[in-house]
N, C-alpha and C positions, 0 to 999 in steps of 0.2 A: 568357896565363894567365887573363885576365878571361874570355875565351870558354870556357875549359875549366871555370871555376867555374860559369858559367851552365848549361852542359850537365849538370854534376853535380847542380845543384839541380833541374833539370827532370826528371831521372831518378828522383827520390825517389818512392815508392809510398805514397799516403795512404789507400787503400781498406781495408786491414785495420783501421785505426782506426775508419773509418765503420762497418764491419761489426760490430766489437765494440760500438760505441755503440748501433747499431740492435738488436743481440742483447740487450744489457742492457735497452734500452727495451722490447723485445718481452716479455722475461721479466717485467719490472715490470708491463706491461699484463696479461699472463696471470695474474700473481699477484693483481693487483687484481680481475680477473674472477672468479678462484677465491674470493677473499674475499667478493665481492658475491654469488656463487651460494650459497656456504655460509650467508651471513647471510640470504639470501632463504629458503633451506630452513629455517633455524632459526625465522625469523619465521613462515613458513607453518605449521610444526609447532606453534609457540606459539599462533598464531591458531586453528588447528584444535582445540587442547586447550581454549582459552577458549570457542570456539563450542560444544564438547561440554559444557563446564561450564555455559554459559548455557542450553543446551537442557535439561540436567538440572535447573537451577534453575527454569526455566519450567515443567517438568513437575511439580516439587514445589509450585510456586505454584499450578498448576492443581489438584493434589490437595488442597492446603490450602483453596483456594477452594471445591472441592466439599464438603470436610468442613464448612467454615463454612456453606455453603448447606444441608447436611443438618442442622447444629445449629440454624440459623435456622428451617428447616422444622419441626424437632422443637419448638422454642420456640413457634412459631405454633400447632402442633397442641396443645401443652399449654395455651396461652391459650384456644384454641377449646374444649378440653375443660373448662377452668374455667368459661367462659361457659355451656357446655352444662349443667354441674353446677349453677351458680347458677340458670339458667333452670328446670332440673328441680326444684330445691328450691322455687322460687317456685310452680311448677305444683303440686307436691305439697302445699304449704300451701293453695293455692286449692282443691285437690281434696278436702281434709279435710271440707269442708262437705257434699259429697254422698257421704259414706262409705256410708250405707245403700244408696243406689242401686248403687254400685260393688260392694259386698259381695253384693247380690242378683244382680247381673249375673255376678259371679265364681262365685257358687254355681251359677247356671244353666249357666255355661260349664264348670265343673268336672263338673257332672252330665253334660253332653254329652260331656266328655272321658272321664268314667268309663264312660259307655256305649260310647264308642269304644274305651276300654281293655278293656272286657269283650269287645267284638267281637274286638279283637286277641288277648285271652286265649283266646277260642274258636278263633281261627285258630292260636294257639300249640298249643292242645290237638290240633287237627287235624294240625299239623306234627309234634307229639310222637308222635301215633299213626302218622304216616307214617314218622317217623324210627325208631320202635321196630321197624319192619319191616326196617330196615337193620342192618347189623352194628355200625357205629360212627357217631357224630355227629362232624362236623368241628368244629374249634376255633372257626371263625367262627360257625357255627350256635349253638354253646353260648354264645358271648359275646352274640350277638343275643338269645337267650332270657333270659339274665341281665339285659341292659339293659332289656328290655321288662318283666320282672318288677319291677325296681327302679322303673321309671316308674309302674307300676300302684300299687305301695306308696306312692310319693311323692304321687300324685294322691289316693289315699284319705286319706292323712294331711292334705293340704291341705284337702280337703273337710270333714274332721272339724273342723279348726281354724276354718274359715270358718263352719261351722254353729254352733259354739260362740260365735263372735263375733257372729253374727246373733242368736242367742238372747239373749246379754247385751245387745246393742243394743236389742232389742225390750223387754226388761225395763226398761232405763234410760229408753227412750222412754215406756213406760207409766207409770213412776214420775213422770217430768217432766210428762206430761199430767195426771196426777192432782194434782200439786202446783199446776200452772197453773190447773186448774179450781177448786181450793180457794182459791187467791189471788184469782182472778177473782170467785168467790162472795163472799169477804170484802170485796173492794174495792167490789163492787156494793152490799153491805149497808151498808158504811161511807158510800158516796156517798149512798145513800138516807137514811141517818140524818142526814148533813150537810144534805141538801136539806130534810128535814123540820124540822131545827133552824132553818135560815135562813127557811123559810116561817113558822115560829112567830114569829121576831123581826120578819119583814116584817109579819105580821098585827098584832103588838103596836104596831110603829111606825105602821102604817097607821091603826089605830083611834085611837091617841092623837092623831096629827096631824089626823085628820079631825074629832075633837071640838074641838080647839083652833082649827082654821081654819074651822070650820063657820059662824062668825059672818059671814065674808066670802062673800057670794053669788057673787062673781066667780071664786072658786077652784072648779074643777071636778075631779071624780074620774072617771077613765076606766080601768077595769080595775084594775091595781095601780100606777097613776101618778097623781100630783097635777099638775094643769095650772094654772099661775099665769099670768094674762094679762100681757103685756109692759107694758101701761099701768100696772099696779100697781107695777111695779118700775122702769121706765125711761121717760124722756121720748121723744117721737117722734124716730127716727133717732139715738138716743144709746145708749151702753152703760154709762152711769154710773148707779149705783143711787140712787133717790130715798129720801126719808125714810120714806114709807109702806111702800115695799118692804123697807127695812131692818128695820122693825118686824115684818113678816111673817116675814122670814128669821130674826129673833131667836127667834121662837116655834119655827120648824122646828129651829133649832140646839139649843134647849133640850130638845125632845123627843128628838132624835137622840142627844144626849149622855147622856140618861138610859137610852135603850135600849142604847147602846154599852157601858155598864158591865156589862150582863148578858150580852153576846155573848162566847163563848169566844175567846181570842186566836188559836186555830188555825183558826177559821172564816173563810174568805176571802170577805169581803163588800166591796162598794163602794156609794157613793152616786153615782148617775149623774145628771148635770145636762145636759139637752139643750136647745139653743136653736133656735127655729123662727121664721120670719118669714112675712108674707103674700106673695102673688104679685106685688106691686107692686115693680119693681126699684128699687135704690138705687145711686147712683154719685157718691160724694164722695171727696175726697182721703183721708179716714180709712177709709172703707168702700167700696171699689170695687164690691162686690156684696153680695147678701144673705148669702152664705156668711161673709164677714168680720164682718158685723153680728151674725149669730146666734152665731158662735163667740165673739166678744168679749163678748156678753151672758152666755153660759154661763160663761166664764172669770171675769167679774166676780162672779157668784154664788158660784163656787167660792172665790175669794179672800176674799170677805166671810165665808163660813162657816168658812174656815180661821182667819180672825181671831177668830172666836168660840170657837175651841178644837176644831173638828172636825178629826180627823187628815187631813193632806194626802194621805197615801198611801192613804186610803180614799175618795177622790173622783176623778171623771173628768169632763171637760167636752168636749162635742161640739157642733158646729154643723151643722145640716141645711138651712139656707136655707129656700127656699119649697117644697121637693120632697116633703114629707110632710104635706100638709094634713089637718086633721080635719073640715073643712067644705068643701063644694064651692060653686063660684060666686064671684061678684065683689061680692056685696052687702056693705054695711058690717058686718053681723053676722057673715058668713062670714069676712071679712078679719080682724075683731077676734078671732075664735076661733082663727084660724091663727097670730096673733102671740102666742106663748106660751113659757113655760119649763116643761119637764117634769122632775119629780123622781121618782126610783125607787130603792128599796133592793133590790139584787140581788147575785148572786155574780159574781166576776170571771171 
């Protein structure tokens, strides 16, 4: 019986089960492949749609960029136009000064254009004569004739305006020239009167001062100037006034103050004080050269006269050093004459 059982077990067939399992597994694999294929198709379609949308967006971006570029170009063009307008405005302001020349040139140009227009009118007349021989004039020829006629009328109108402006400008120029001539004549007359007035006061000051200072033989008169020797006013190599020099300057200040009372306030006069030295050089800590010495002496005289009441705004001090001598040579007499203070009443 045991043997029969073993034979029955060995005769059992297991392949149908394996086949069923393999079939189910195969179907599952096929199903998975179908799902994978379908998903791939869906993804491909989705990616294709997105690519299309991206391409469309890129195209729109390009269009927007082009529009922005055009707007920027327009903005730059407008800015350039503004700069051009500003430059043109500046140029027009500068060109207003030579209006007469431009008007004259425009007149000549318009006369030339008028002559050209007359020539064109003559040609038009010839054309009209030729066209009269034809049955009809074409529309384009009629328009051309009309444009030329309008141009001729416009040129004639411009020539008339410019001629009127030129005549007005000439009248204004003539009036201004007449006014300028009258003003110049009045100024010259007034200047001559002022010069004559100042010469009168100079003569009065000169004569009074000469009478007062005539007692001092060292004081010399050269032209319209009083020459005071430096030894009368200062010690050698010094710019400090001495006692005798102050007495002489007191006389000068008294005469000047009397004359000043009669001089009109609007007459621009000054008392000029010039310092001069001889040709012998000086080199001290206080006066490194004759320029400093001559200037310091002139300033000392001005300060002293200001202390006596002479208006400070009516005096000027100048130092000339040794460069404007009144006597040539190196003798003691020549050197003494060149060391001087010159006083002159003059205009500013």
